[in-house]
RODO-2510 file (C-alpha; in nm, 4 decimals, decimal comma):
residues 494
     n   res          X          Y          Z
     1     x    -5,5618     2,0810     5,1224
     2     x    -5,4081     1,8795     4,8393
     3     x    -5,7456     1,7962     4,6961
     4     x    -5,8435     2,1672     4,6865
     5     x    -5,5274     2,2639     4,4891
     6     x    -5,5621     2,2472     4,1089
     7     x    -5,2373     2,2924     3,9141
     8     x    -5,1512     2,2971     3,5420
     9     x    -4,7871     2,2183     3,4612
    10     x    -4,5714     2,1522     3,1576
    11     x    -4,2329     2,1825     2,9912
    12     x    -4,1717     2,4574     2,7386
    13     x    -3,8922     2,6382     2,5553
    14     x    -3,9887     2,9591     2,7411
    15     x    -4,0972     3,0402     3,0985
    16     x    -4,4256     3,2281     3,0549
    17     x    -4,6682     2,9604     2,9332
    18     x    -4,6872     2,6093     2,7890
    19     x    -4,7776     2,4883     2,4414
    20     x    -4,8472     2,1262     2,5207
    21     x    -4,5434     1,9909     2,3351
    22     x    -4,3924     1,6614     2,4419
    23     x    -4,1013     1,6344     2,1950
    24     x    -3,7913     1,8530     2,2094
    25     x    -3,4298     1,8575     2,0825
    26     x    -3,1117     1,8286     2,2843
    27     x    -2,9989     2,1732     2,1636
    28     x    -3,3017     2,3543     2,3164
    29     x    -3,3149     2,5228     2,6601
    30     x    -3,6219     2,3958     2,8511
    31     x    -3,8285     2,5159     3,1499
    32     x    -4,0707     2,3344     3,3850
    33     x    -4,3533     2,5802     3,4692
    34     x    -4,6886     2,5634     3,6486
    35     x    -4,9832     2,7812     3,7598
    36     x    -5,2449     2,7686     4,0385
    37     x    -5,5836     2,7210     3,8762
    38     x    -5,7731     2,8147     4,1947
    39     x    -5,7114     3,1865     4,1300
    40     x    -5,6784     3,2648     4,4989
    41     x    -5,4366     3,4850     4,6838
    42     x    -5,2932     3,1860     4,8639
    43     x    -4,9396     3,0703     4,7890
    44     x    -4,8346     2,7080     4,8078
    45     x    -4,4995     2,5506     4,8846
    46     x    -4,4663     2,2600     4,6391
    47     x    -4,1924     2,0058     4,5615
    48     x    -4,0477     1,9489     4,2104
    49     x    -3,9326     1,6035     4,0935
    50     x    -3,7636     1,4550     3,7879
    51     x    -3,8549     1,0891     3,7895
    52     x    -3,8093     0,9910     4,1559
    53     x    -3,5422     1,2511     4,2300
    54     x    -3,6390     1,5706     4,4158
    55     x    -3,5223     1,8958     4,2595
    56     x    -3,6232     2,1040     4,5656
    57     x    -3,9190     2,3131     4,6879
    58     x    -4,0712     2,6125     4,5062
    59     x    -4,3418     2,8631     4,6125
    60     x    -4,6286     2,8456     4,3649
    61     x    -4,7658     3,1938     4,2886
    62     x    -5,1307     3,2794     4,3340
    63     x    -5,3904     3,4305     4,1012
    64     x    -5,3276     3,1933     3,8078
    65     x    -4,9785     3,3343     3,7307
    66     x    -4,7226     3,1006     3,5722
    67     x    -4,4336     3,0063     3,7969
    68     x    -4,0976     2,8776     3,6654
    69     x    -4,0514     2,5737     3,8831
    70     x    -3,7193     2,4646     3,7283
    71     x    -3,4860     2,6052     3,4584
    72     x    -3,3977     2,2691     3,3063
    73     x    -3,1549     2,3868     3,0360
    74     x    -3,0462     2,1375     2,7698
    75     x    -3,1208     1,7673     2,8135
    76     x    -2,9459     1,4719     2,6534
    77     x    -3,1478     1,2517     2,4225
    78     x    -3,3889     1,0363     2,6223
    79     x    -3,7284     1,0268     2,7980
    80     x    -3,8071     1,2339     3,1076
    81     x    -4,0991     1,2966     3,3467
    82     x    -4,1219     1,6104     3,5618
    83     x    -4,3878     1,6366     3,8387
    84     x    -4,5282     1,8701     4,1086
    85     x    -4,5941     1,7296     4,4577
    86     x    -4,7966     1,8916     4,7376
    87     x    -4,8264     1,7509     5,0873
    88     x    -4,6568     1,4288     4,9710
    89     x    -4,8875     1,3659     4,6760
    90     x    -4,8329     1,4195     4,2999
    91     x    -5,0733     1,6779     4,1692
    92     x    -4,9345     1,7379     3,8161
    93     x    -4,6779     1,5821     3,5777
    94     x    -4,5473     1,6127     3,2198
    95     x    -4,3502     1,3487     3,0237
    96     x    -4,1302     1,4451     2,7284
    97     x    -3,8949     1,2862     2,4733
    98     x    -3,5665     1,4545     2,3798
    99     x    -3,3805     1,3680     2,0574
   100     x    -3,0688     1,4973     1,8858
   101     x    -3,1466     1,7405     1,6018
   102     x    -2,9136     1,5698     1,3536
   103     x    -3,0208     1,2225     1,2473
   104     x    -2,8869     0,9786     0,9910
   105     x    -2,9386     0,6315     0,8467
   106     x    -2,7991     0,4092     0,5712
   107     x    -2,9979     0,1909     0,3375
   108     x    -2,7337    -0,0865     0,3586
   109     x    -2,4980    -0,1686     0,6447
   110     x    -2,3043    -0,4259     0,4390
   111     x    -2,2217    -0,4107     0,0667
   112     x    -1,9925    -0,5754    -0,1847
   113     x    -1,6869    -0,3997    -0,3226
   114     x    -1,7951    -0,1888    -0,6193
   115     x    -2,1499    -0,1385    -0,4885
   116     x    -2,2866     0,1876    -0,3461
   117     x    -2,5090     0,2826    -0,0535
   118     x    -2,7194     0,5850     0,0424
   119     x    -2,6483     0,7886     0,3575
   120     x    -2,9683     0,9737     0,4593
   121     x    -2,9705     1,2797     0,6859
   122     x    -3,2361     1,4697     0,8842
   123     x    -3,2432     1,8104     1,0553
   124     x    -3,5571     1,9855     1,1898
   125     x    -3,4753     2,3445     1,0945
   126     x    -3,2793     2,5442     0,8436
   127     x    -2,9291     2,4078     0,7815
   128     x    -2,6710     2,6625     0,6710
   129     x    -2,3404     2,4737     0,6841
   130     x    -2,2511     2,1058     0,7194
   131     x    -1,9799     1,8469     0,6537
   132     x    -1,9914     1,4836     0,5427
   133     x    -1,6794     1,2703     0,5932
   134     x    -1,5628     0,9098     0,5907
   135     x    -1,2865     0,7396     0,7864
   136     x    -1,0218     0,5087     0,6417
   137     x    -0,8517     0,4861     0,3045
   138     x    -1,0985     0,3991     0,0295
   139     x    -1,4118     0,5271     0,2094
   140     x    -1,5384     0,6715    -0,1195
   141     x    -1,6512     1,0186    -0,0041
   142     x    -1,5438     1,2790    -0,2587
   143     x    -1,6392     1,6447    -0,2973
   144     x    -1,9903     1,6909    -0,1515
   145     x    -2,2456     1,9698    -0,1261
   146     x    -2,3559     2,1016     0,2127
   147     x    -2,6893     2,0346     0,3873
   148     x    -2,8070     1,7532     0,1588
   149     x    -3,0820     1,5118     0,2599
   150     x    -2,8845     1,2163     0,1223
   151     x    -2,5439     1,1187    -0,0161
   152     x    -2,4624     0,8249    -0,2473
   153     x    -2,1237     0,6680    -0,1655
   154     x    -1,9196     0,4043    -0,3522
   155     x    -1,6249     0,2797    -0,1395
   156     x    -1,3114     0,1773    -0,3284
   157     x    -1,1646    -0,0645    -0,0733
   158     x    -1,2773    -0,3404     0,1590
   159     x    -1,3208    -0,2934     0,5342
   160     x    -1,5526    -0,1179     0,7791
   161     x    -1,5853     0,2566     0,7306
   162     x    -1,7494     0,5159     0,9563
   163     x    -1,9341     0,8073     0,7950
   164     x    -2,0218     1,1259     0,9855
   165     x    -2,2661     1,4046     0,8974
   166     x    -2,2268     1,7242     1,1022
   167     x    -2,4356     2,0414     1,0993
   168     x    -2,1998     2,3260     1,1914
   169     x    -2,4487     2,6105     1,1553
   170     x    -2,8272     2,5755     1,1693
   171     x    -3,1536     2,6912     1,3182
   172     x    -3,1515     2,4169     1,5832
   173     x    -2,7857     2,4414     1,6710
   174     x    -2,5015     2,2066     1,5853
   175     x    -2,4761     1,8303     1,6034
   176     x    -2,3531     1,5206     1,4271
   177     x    -2,4515     1,1642     1,3483
   178     x    -2,2397     0,8652     1,2420
   179     x    -2,3101     0,5297     1,0766
   180     x    -2,0773     0,2432     0,9806
   181     x    -2,0826     0,0371     0,6606
   182     x    -1,8848    -0,2821     0,5967
   183     x    -1,7500    -0,3476     0,2457
   184     x    -1,6861    -0,7123     0,1588
   185     x    -1,5116    -0,8884    -0,1262
   186     x    -1,7492    -0,9929    -0,4027
   187     x    -1,7612    -1,3297    -0,5691
   188     x    -1,5027    -1,3460    -0,8488
   189     x    -1,5853    -1,3522    -1,2180
   190     x    -1,3483    -1,4297    -1,5030
   191     x    -1,3679    -1,4185    -1,8812
   192     x    -1,1014    -1,6235    -2,0563
   193     x    -0,8682    -1,4965    -2,3271
   194     x    -0,9316    -1,5923    -2,6865
   195     x    -0,8258    -1,9358    -2,8039
   196     x    -0,4727    -1,9478    -2,9449
   197     x    -0,3664    -2,1261    -3,2614
   198     x    -0,0411    -2,2131    -3,4349
   199     x     0,1740    -2,2228    -3,1200
   200     x     0,4998    -2,4154    -3,1504
   201     x     0,5214    -2,7191    -2,9239
   202     x     0,7161    -2,6486    -2,6070
   203     x     0,6879    -2,2701    -2,6464
   204     x     0,5944    -2,0298    -2,3682
   205     x     0,2190    -1,9615    -2,3643
   206     x     0,1086    -1,6224    -2,2326
   207     x    -0,2503    -1,5574    -2,1241
   208     x    -0,4353    -1,2596    -1,9796
   209     x    -0,8053    -1,2776    -1,8796
   210     x    -1,0298    -1,0704    -2,1027
   211     x    -1,2106    -0,9598    -1,7835
   212     x    -1,1598    -1,0236    -1,4115
   213     x    -1,3449    -0,9030    -1,1004
   214     x    -1,3391    -0,9940    -0,7323
   215     x    -0,9609    -1,0215    -0,7049
   216     x    -0,8798    -0,6749    -0,5733
   217     x    -0,7232    -0,8216    -0,2588
   218     x    -0,5660    -1,1123    -0,4482
   219     x    -0,7065    -1,4453    -0,5653
   220     x    -0,5474    -1,7860    -0,5775
   221     x    -0,5356    -1,9076    -0,9357
   222     x    -0,4710    -2,2204    -1,1387
   223     x    -0,4619    -2,2979    -1,5094
   224     x    -0,5627    -2,6621    -1,5003
   225     x    -0,3731    -2,8657    -1,7555
   226     x    -0,0554    -2,6626    -1,6962
   227     x     0,1837    -2,5954    -1,4094
   228     x     0,0586    -2,2382    -1,3664
   229     x    -0,0724    -2,1897    -1,0131
   230     x    -0,0261    -1,9357    -0,7356
   231     x    -0,1849    -1,6805    -0,5050
   232     x    -0,2181    -1,3038    -0,4685
   233     x    -0,3337    -1,2697    -0,8299
   234     x    -0,4985    -0,9355    -0,9115
   235     x    -0,4952    -0,9688    -1,2900
   236     x    -0,2477    -0,9404    -1,5749
   237     x    -0,0392    -1,1778    -1,7825
   238     x     0,0440    -1,5335    -1,6737
   239     x     0,2617    -1,7811    -1,8617
   240     x     0,3360    -2,1515    -1,8750
   241     x     0,5279    -2,3958    -2,0917
   242     x     0,3156    -2,5433    -2,3668
   243     x     0,2651    -2,9083    -2,4646
   244     x     0,5509    -3,1028    -2,6175
   245     x     0,3397    -3,2710    -2,8844
   246     x     0,1170    -3,1343    -3,1615
   247     x    -0,2455    -3,1167    -3,0407
   248     x    -0,5250    -2,8816    -2,9432
   249     x    -0,5546    -2,8700    -2,5665
   250     x    -0,8289    -2,7166    -2,3531
   251     x    -0,7335    -2,5390    -2,0292
   252     x    -0,9488    -2,4312    -1,7329
   253     x    -0,8521    -2,0969    -1,5815
   254     x    -0,9888    -2,0723    -1,2256
   255     x    -0,9678    -1,7991    -0,9584
   256     x    -1,0740    -1,8209    -0,5925
   257     x    -1,1210    -1,5594    -0,3223
   258     x    -1,2698    -1,5668     0,0283
   259     x    -1,6231    -1,5722    -0,1130
   260     x    -1,6207    -1,8327    -0,3894
   261     x    -1,4549    -1,9480    -0,7113
   262     x    -1,5031    -1,8856    -1,0824
   263     x    -1,3566    -2,0454    -1,3928
   264     x    -1,3588    -2,0365    -1,7699
   265     x    -1,2056    -2,2399    -2,0516
   266     x    -0,9761    -2,1631    -2,3455
   267     x    -0,7752    -2,3765    -2,5858
   268     x    -0,4311    -2,3690    -2,7456
   269     x    -0,3408    -2,5351    -3,0753
   270     x     0,0164    -2,6704    -3,0782
   271     x     0,2029    -2,7405    -3,4001
   272     x     0,5419    -2,9012    -3,4557
   273     x     0,8249    -2,6568    -3,5370
   274     x     0,8832    -2,6048    -3,9073
   275     x     1,1991    -2,7690    -4,0413
   276     x     1,4579    -2,5339    -4,1907
   277     x     1,7933    -2,6092    -4,3478
   278     x     1,9019    -2,2501    -4,2834
   279     x     1,8620    -2,2845    -3,9102
   280     x     1,6253    -1,9902    -3,8817
   281     x     1,5414    -2,0784    -3,5221
   282     x     1,1636    -2,1172    -3,5394
   283     x     1,1775    -2,2937    -3,2031
   284     x     1,2565    -1,9609    -3,0345
   285     x     1,0477    -1,6493    -2,9750
   286     x     1,3506    -1,4182    -3,0038
   287     x     1,7076    -1,4139    -3,1332
   288     x     1,9711    -1,2847    -2,8883
   289     x     2,2944    -1,2031    -3,0653
   290     x     2,6340    -1,1181    -2,9144
   291     x     2,7789    -0,9536    -3,2224
   292     x     3,1014    -0,8093    -3,3572
   293     x     3,1131    -0,4865    -3,1536
   294     x     3,2196    -0,3238    -2,8242
   295     x     3,5871    -0,3854    -2,8891
   296     x     3,5487    -0,7620    -2,8926
   297     x     3,3461    -0,7715    -2,5661
   298     x     2,9792    -0,7805    -2,6838
   299     x     2,7270    -0,7643    -2,4016
   300     x     2,3616    -0,7005    -2,3272
   301     x     2,3164    -0,4506    -2,0414
   302     x     1,9686    -0,3043    -2,0981
   303     x     1,7911    -0,5910    -1,9239
   304     x     1,5913    -0,8820    -2,0628
   305     x     1,2695    -0,9617    -1,8765
   306     x     1,0237    -1,0758    -2,1426
   307     x     0,9208    -1,4366    -2,0773
   308     x     1,0062    -1,6626    -2,3703
   309     x     1,2659    -1,8665    -2,5578
   310     x     1,5750    -1,6929    -2,6981
   311     x     1,8036    -1,8437    -2,9612
   312     x     2,1522    -1,7236    -2,8588
   313     x     2,4010    -1,6568    -3,1431
   314     x     2,7619    -1,5854    -3,0521
   315     x     3,1276    -1,6373    -3,1394
   316     x     3,2584    -1,6356    -2,7813
   317     x     3,6003    -1,8036    -2,7601
   318     x     3,7961    -1,5951    -2,5106
   319     x     4,0309    -1,7927    -2,2838
   320     x     4,0279    -1,5700    -1,9736
   321     x     3,8535    -1,6954    -1,6597
   322     x     3,6099    -1,4072    -1,6918
   323     x     3,5475    -1,4340    -2,0678
   324     x     3,1838    -1,5383    -2,0123
   325     x     2,9687    -1,3426    -1,7671
   326     x     2,6052    -1,2852    -1,6773
   327     x     2,3895    -1,1375    -1,4003
   328     x     2,0242    -1,2222    -1,3400
   329     x     1,7789    -1,1002    -1,0781
   330     x     1,7552    -1,2807    -0,7454
   331     x     1,5120    -1,5721    -0,7677
   332     x     1,4743    -1,5571    -1,1469
   333     x     1,3953    -1,8827    -1,3290
   334     x     1,6247    -1,8902    -1,6342
   335     x     1,7935    -2,1775    -1,8143
   336     x     2,0295    -2,2073    -2,1120
   337     x     2,0510    -2,5235    -2,3148
   338     x     1,8657    -2,7058    -2,0356
   339     x     2,1007    -2,5886    -1,7582
   340     x     1,9663    -2,3555    -1,4866
   341     x     2,1537    -2,0285    -1,4422
   342     x     2,2486    -1,9123    -1,0931
   343     x     2,0245    -1,6107    -1,0342
   344     x     2,1090    -1,4339    -0,7095
   345     x     2,1558    -1,0730    -0,8216
   346     x     2,5357    -1,1123    -0,8499
   347     x     2,7590    -1,1276    -1,1589
   348     x     2,8941    -1,4723    -1,2425
   349     x     3,2092    -1,5193    -1,4520
   350     x     3,3805    -1,8167    -1,6122
   351     x     3,5719    -1,9211    -1,9197
   352     x     3,3843    -1,9347    -2,2485
   353     x     3,4481    -2,3090    -2,2529
   354     x     3,1512    -2,3396    -2,0160
   355     x     2,9196    -2,1483    -2,2517
   356     x     2,6604    -2,3460    -2,4501
   357     x     2,7175    -2,3506    -2,8227
   358     x     2,5865    -2,0801    -3,0523
   359     x     2,2298    -2,1499    -3,1628
   360     x     2,1139    -2,3101    -2,8380
   361     x     1,8018    -2,1927    -2,6525
   362     x     1,7947    -1,9688    -2,3447
   363     x     1,4546    -1,9751    -2,1665
   364     x     1,3251    -1,7020    -1,9331
   365     x     1,0375    -1,8291    -1,7191
   366     x     1,0470    -1,5406    -1,4680
   367     x     1,2776    -1,2598    -1,3558
   368     x     1,5309    -1,0833    -1,5736
   369     x     1,8876    -1,0908    -1,7061
   370     x     2,0463    -0,7524    -1,6381
   371     x     2,3792    -0,8336    -1,8058
   372     x     2,5088    -1,0978    -2,0451
   373     x     2,8243    -1,0994    -2,2544
   374     x     3,1561    -1,2563    -2,3469
   375     x     3,5039    -1,2093    -2,4958
   376     x     3,4891    -1,2751    -2,8704
   377     x     3,7728    -1,4265    -3,0722
   378     x     3,8758    -1,3193    -3,4196
   379     x     3,6631    -1,4701    -3,6906
   380     x     3,3217    -1,4246    -3,8403
   381     x     3,0453    -1,3286    -3,5964
   382     x     2,6984    -1,4733    -3,6624
   383     x     2,5560    -1,1182    -3,6563
   384     x     2,6906    -0,7669    -3,7004
   385     x     2,5602    -0,6003    -3,3863
   386     x     2,4588    -0,7042    -3,0374
   387     x     2,0848    -0,6997    -2,9674
   388     x     1,7569    -0,8852    -2,9457
   389     x     1,5143    -0,9308    -3,2321
   390     x     1,1834    -1,1101    -3,2655
   391     x     1,2156    -1,4456    -3,4389
   392     x     0,9409    -1,4140    -3,6977
   393     x     0,9175    -1,5252    -4,0569
   394     x     0,7095    -1,2197    -4,1511
   395     x     0,9212    -0,9453    -4,3020
   396     x     0,6292    -0,6982    -4,2781
   397     x     0,6611    -0,6824    -3,9006
   398     x     1,0342    -0,6203    -3,8838
   399     x     1,3244    -0,8614    -3,8604
   400     x     1,3166    -1,1597    -4,0993
   401     x     1,3803    -1,5176    -3,9965
   402     x     1,7430    -1,4812    -4,1024
   403     x     1,7870    -1,1878    -3,8633
   404     x     1,8130    -0,9136    -4,1285
   405     x     1,6442    -0,5776    -4,0692
   406     x     1,3530    -0,4643    -4,2836
   407     x     1,3490    -0,1309    -4,4639
   408     x     1,0749     0,1129    -4,3598
   409     x     1,0402     0,4378    -4,5584
   410     x     0,8687     0,7127    -4,3568
   411     x     0,6255     0,9813    -4,4702
   412     x     0,6158     1,3102    -4,2809
   413     x     0,3464     1,3014    -4,0073
   414     x     0,2238     0,9517    -4,0990
   415     x     0,2830     0,7250    -3,7984
   416     x     0,3503     0,3552    -3,8566
   417     x     0,3733     0,0723    -3,5979
   418     x     0,7069    -0,0737    -3,4858
   419     x     0,7070    -0,4169    -3,3181
   420     x     0,9004    -0,4737    -2,9901
   421     x     1,2070    -0,6939    -3,0430
   422     x     1,2349    -0,6227    -3,4161
   423     x     1,5041    -0,4401    -3,6164
   424     x     1,4413    -0,1864    -3,8915
   425     x     1,6326     0,0241    -4,1419
   426     x     1,4333     0,3476    -4,1367
   427     x     1,4529     0,5995    -4,4223
   428     x     1,3827     0,9493    -4,2920
   429     x     1,1256     1,1903    -4,4368
   430     x     1,1080     1,5659    -4,3793
   431     x     1,0750     1,7236    -4,0362
   432     x     1,3209     1,8167    -3,7615
   433     x     1,2383     1,5242    -3,5288
   434     x     1,1975     1,1486    -3,5279
   435     x     0,8993     1,1038    -3,2951
   436     x     0,7464     0,7911    -3,1362
   437     x     0,4126     0,7789    -2,9514
   438     x     0,2231     0,5368    -2,7250
   439     x    -0,1312     0,5486    -2,5891
   440     x    -0,0607     0,5531    -2,2146
   441     x     0,2096     0,6960    -1,9889
   442     x     0,4028     0,5051    -1,7214
   443     x     0,5464     0,6020    -1,3829
   444     x     0,8962     0,4946    -1,4923
   445     x     1,1230     0,5455    -1,7925
   446     x     1,0787     0,2941    -2,0764
   447     x     1,3514     0,1691    -2,3089
   448     x     1,2386     0,1970    -2,6704
   449     x     1,5655     0,0529    -2,8078
   450     x     1,8495     0,2119    -3,0037
   451     x     1,7961     0,4626    -3,2830
   452     x     2,0876     0,5438    -3,5114
   453     x     2,3219     0,3761    -3,2605
   454     x     2,2024     0,5801    -2,9599
   455     x     1,9752     0,4751    -2,6725
   456     x     1,6168     0,5892    -2,7255
   457     x     1,4100     0,6327    -2,4072
   458     x     1,0492     0,7280    -2,3328
   459     x     1,0563     0,9317    -2,0117
   460     x     0,8240     0,8640    -1,7185
   461     x     0,4698     1,0113    -1,7441
   462     x     0,5209     1,0867    -2,1151
   463     x     0,3469     0,9395    -2,4199
   464     x     0,5962     1,0774    -2,6743
   465     x     0,9707     1,0492    -2,7238
   466     x     1,1712     1,2495    -2,9774
   467     x     1,5223     1,2631    -3,1127
   468     x     1,6820     1,4631    -3,3923
   469     x     1,6068     1,3641    -3,7504
   470     x     1,9471     1,2812    -3,9101
   471     x     1,8127     1,4237    -4,2370
   472     x     1,5534     1,3544    -4,5087
   473     x     1,6546     1,0576    -4,7229
   474     x     1,8966     0,9243    -4,4606
   475     x     1,8584     0,5551    -4,3731
   476     x     1,9435     0,4626    -4,0115
   477     x     1,8999     0,1479    -3,7978
   478     x     1,6230     0,1314    -3,5362
   479     x     1,6457    -0,1738    -3,3055
   480     x     1,3254    -0,1814    -3,1016
   481     x     1,3604    -0,3160    -2,7462
   482     x     1,1616    -0,6273    -2,6582
   483     x     1,0295    -0,4335    -2,3581
   484     x     0,9012    -0,1416    -2,5682
   485     x     0,5213    -0,0781    -2,5565
   486     x     0,3178    -0,2901    -2,7981
   487     x     0,1365     0,0161    -2,9406
   488     x     0,4568     0,1997    -3,0432
   489     x     0,4163     0,4156    -3,3550
   490     x     0,6775     0,6471    -3,5088
   491     x     0,7289     0,9006    -3,7873
   492     x     0,9167     1,2163    -3,8675
   493     x     0,7444     1,5316    -3,7519
   494     x     0,8025     1,8948    -3,6542
***
């Protein structure tokens, strides 16, 4: 009987005939159908199997009509074989492959930070709406168009990120696909700063790489030939104490991350300090003066954080136990006349007899002094007002070597540079405002100094600061803070 029964069977997306397909998608409803090729009026009771598992018995219609042997529905991705058995023997079978409609791939599963990769997508029918997302901070997916065949992604952080493409409306239903990409640190590169010349022996040397990559997560660093070394370096200014004798010295600036190391070389020319009978203080970067003001209690309260050497001028001779006082940030490295200050964030007080003499050097290696002052005795102060000025012999840039301010006549709307740490006598031009500008904003307020005896501040997120013009032809003092931006320019304006 089995040999006399001829059956055609197959799997289709409908239940009235077969098309001979063997590949389908997991979003399609499928049917297993068959017909009796003998074209007789006889009906046959047959068994239906998927692989080796019986799905039950079905009566096969006669006269070559198609019979729905099994409404399969949707199948998960995989390979399947359906078969018809009669009298214990297989008489027909059909094998198919089912895949998900949404597919994806990446051209690189591992990249270096700063590199990009391509996320490719596939979908068999018309796609109407889709999403493309990444997991984790720094995944690099920004605003994207829907239903694209590929996306180019540049992650902004290291780590392993998962990217998912989802079709939410399409001709073959919905689905999604995910791929992971690992972003690794890249080998570091460094370009050294320009060589420096004319640096006074023993002065603080400040260096910033001209270019640096591969240190996003922090590199260890060393400037060989100096004491500068550390870890967690992501770029920016470093400083060290220069050589004590006149020479030209070459330094090697090296950085190391988890991948490898890189280095470059630069040199510094050291010269002996110029002799001066006037005691101009060429051995210092700045002059810090506690002057004849504040009712006999001169003090610095705006904060001093710029690394360097400060020549301290004062006439502090008060006899009280609190006549000399200072406060520096916890952990700061600061010394005066060779003696280390106690920097723990608290104010320290003592008699002025413990103060170093006027004209001695205070050195800031790191941290900041938030307050410094004293009780002054009657007599002649070494300077008129309290403040900090740059110790330069060039009168064109501001304060002269003797500490006197330089006159700067302004022209309406014509902006001129003002150097941090220098003092000026500014003659006003026309316009209702005295305005200062910088190139970039900052997230915090910045102290520009004192203008006409009043604090002058550049507010957070601003690139301009203004105050009232005291009047055309009026000459007023402008003491620029050492922490003011280097690109500060000012003029009178509307």
